[in-house]
C-alpha positions in Angstrom: 65.7 160.0 62.8 68.8 160.1 60.6 70.5 157.9 58.0 74.1 156.7 58.3 76.0 155.1 55.4 79.0 153.0 56.3 80.9 151.8 53.3 84.1 150.3 52.1 85.8 150.1 48.7 86.1 146.6 47.2 89.5 145.8 45.5 91.0 149.1 46.7 94.3 147.4 47.2 94.6 146.8 43.5 93.9 150.4 42.4 95.8 153.6 42.8 94.0 155.4 45.7 94.9 158.8 44.1 92.5 158.0 41.3 89.3 157.4 43.2 89.8 158.9 46.7 89.8 162.6 45.7 86.6 162.1 43.7 84.9 160.3 46.6 85.8 163.1 49.0 84.7 165.7 46.5 81.2 164.1 46.1 80.8 163.7 49.9 82.0 167.3 50.3 79.2 168.6 48.0 76.6 167.2 50.5 78.0 168.3 53.8 81.2 169.1 55.8 83.8 166.8 57.2 84.5 165.5 59.8 81.2 166.2 61.5 79.0 164.6 58.7 81.4 162.4 56.8 84.9 160.9 57.1 87.2 158.6 55.2 89.2 156.4 57.5 91.5 153.3 57.4 92.3 154.2 53.7 89.2 152.7 52.1 86.3 152.9 54.5 84.0 155.9 55.0 80.9 157.0 56.9 78.4 159.7 56.2 75.3 161.1 57.7 72.3 162.3 55.6 68.6 162.8 55.4 66.6 159.5 55.5 64.7 160.3 52.3 67.9 161.0 50.3 70.0 158.0 51.5 69.1 155.6 48.7 69.8 158.2 46.0 73.1 159.1 47.6 74.1 155.5 47.9 73.5 155.2 44.1 75.6 158.3 43.5 78.5 156.8 45.5 78.0 153.4 43.8 78.0 154.9 40.3 81.1 157.0 41.0 83.2 154.1 42.3 82.0 151.8 39.4 83.5 154.3 36.9 86.9 152.9 38.0 87.8 149.6 36.4 87.6 146.6 38.9 86.4 148.8 41.8 83.1 148.4 43.7 81.7 149.5 47.0 79.8 147.9 49.9 77.1 150.2 51.4 75.4 149.6 54.7 72.5 151.9 55.4 71.5 152.4 59.1 68.4 154.3 60.0 67.7 155.3 63.6 68.5 158.0 66.1 71.5 160.0 67.1 72.1 160.2 70.9 75.5 161.8 70.8 76.8 164.1 68.1 80.6 164.6 68.1 82.8 166.9 66.1 83.8 163.7 64.2 81.2 161.4 62.8 83.2 158.4 63.7 82.9 159.4 67.4 79.1 160.1 67.3 76.6 157.4 68.4 73.1 156.3 68.3 71.0 153.4 66.8 71.6 154.7 63.2 75.4 154.4 63.7 75.1 151.0 65.4 72.7 149.6 62.7 75.0 150.8 59.9 78.3 149.7 61.4 77.1 146.2 62.4 75.4 145.8 59.0 78.6 146.4 57.1 80.2 143.6 59.0 77.3 141.3 58.2 77.2 142.1 54.4 80.9 141.5 54.1 80.4 138.0 55.4 77.4 137.5 53.2 78.9 138.8 50.1 76.3 141.6 49.6 77.0 145.1 48.5 73.9 147.0 49.6 71.7 146.5 52.6 69.6 148.5 55.1 68.7 148.1 58.8 66.0 150.1 60.5 64.1 149.5 63.7 61.2 148.1 61.7 61.7 144.4 60.6 59.0 144.5 58.0 60.5 147.5 56.2 63.9 145.8 56.5 62.5 142.7 54.8 60.8 144.6 52.0 63.7 147.0 51.2 66.4 144.3 51.5 64.5 142.1 49.1 64.3 145.1 46.7 68.0 145.7 47.2 68.9 142.0 46.4 67.2 142.3 43.0 68.5 145.8 42.3 72.1 144.8 43.2 72.1 142.1 40.5 72.0 145.1 38.1 74.0 147.6 40.1 76.9 145.2 40.7 77.2 144.5 37.0 77.3 148.1 35.8 80.1 148.6 33.3 82.4 151.6 33.5 80.4 153.3 30.7 77.0 152.5 32.3 78.2 153.8 35.7 79.4 157.0 34.1 76.0 157.7 32.5 74.2 156.9 35.7 76.5 159.1 37.8 76.2 162.0 35.4 72.4 161.8 35.4 72.0 161.4 39.1 74.3 164.3 40.0 72.8 166.6 37.4 69.1 166.2 37.0 68.9 169.0 34.4 71.4 167.4 32.1 70.0 166.6 28.6 71.1 163.7 26.5 72.5 166.1 23.9 74.6 167.8 26.6 75.7 164.4 27.9 76.6 163.2 24.5 78.9 166.3 24.0 80.5 165.8 27.4 81.3 162.2 26.7 82.2 162.7 23.0 79.6 160.2 21.8 76.4 160.5 19.8 73.0 161.2 21.3 71.7 157.9 20.1 74.6 156.2 22.0 73.6 158.0 25.2 70.0 157.0 24.7 71.0 153.3 24.3 73.2 153.4 27.4 70.4 155.1 29.4 68.1 152.3 28.4 70.6 149.6 29.1 71.2 151.1 32.5 67.5 150.9 33.3 67.6 154.5 34.4 63.9 155.0 34.5 63.6 151.9 36.8 66.3 153.4 39.1 64.2 156.5 39.5 61.0 154.4 40.2 63.0 152.4 42.7 64.1 155.6 44.5 60.4 156.8 44.6 59.4 153.4 46.1 62.2 153.7 48.7 61.0 157.1 49.7 57.5 155.9 50.1 58.5 152.9 52.2 60.9 154.8 54.4 58.2 157.3 55.1 56.3 154.5 56.9 58.9 154.5 59.7 
């Protein structure tokens, strides 16, 4: 069983691609190699393969990265399933994980959602998509400053608030306030809940 994220950048036409695309490719590249495990195509769409337990966390890393750019957002369709054919290019591989993810992206575009999941288990789909609906109210409204804090903390678990304050040239108390406003502890709890539910598959 694998996880496939198919995503597309919202409002990409109104932003300089050279600002966000290298950073997206860089973060994808820290996880695995292209084009077998991830690829950016058609300018603002991408697909990546990852471990099922890690997929929610990695979705948040991508979301927080893209939200650090003014007026940008990202749709993320998570497909969980099998892989029956593995090509040298992820966009040519196949299996239920790929089908679930690809079709789901089309659905959430039509429905105006930005995060959804499809597995072979309808009960887990219902439970996790209800969670994602509530969570997305928060995620979709991250400011650039909030997204920056979330991204730094998710990509560097050892980072202290003091170190982050120095990196961002703000006070430690400002970092603390931003972390609270970002509901970071709740994000970590949500990730733990996701891992527990997905283990039921």
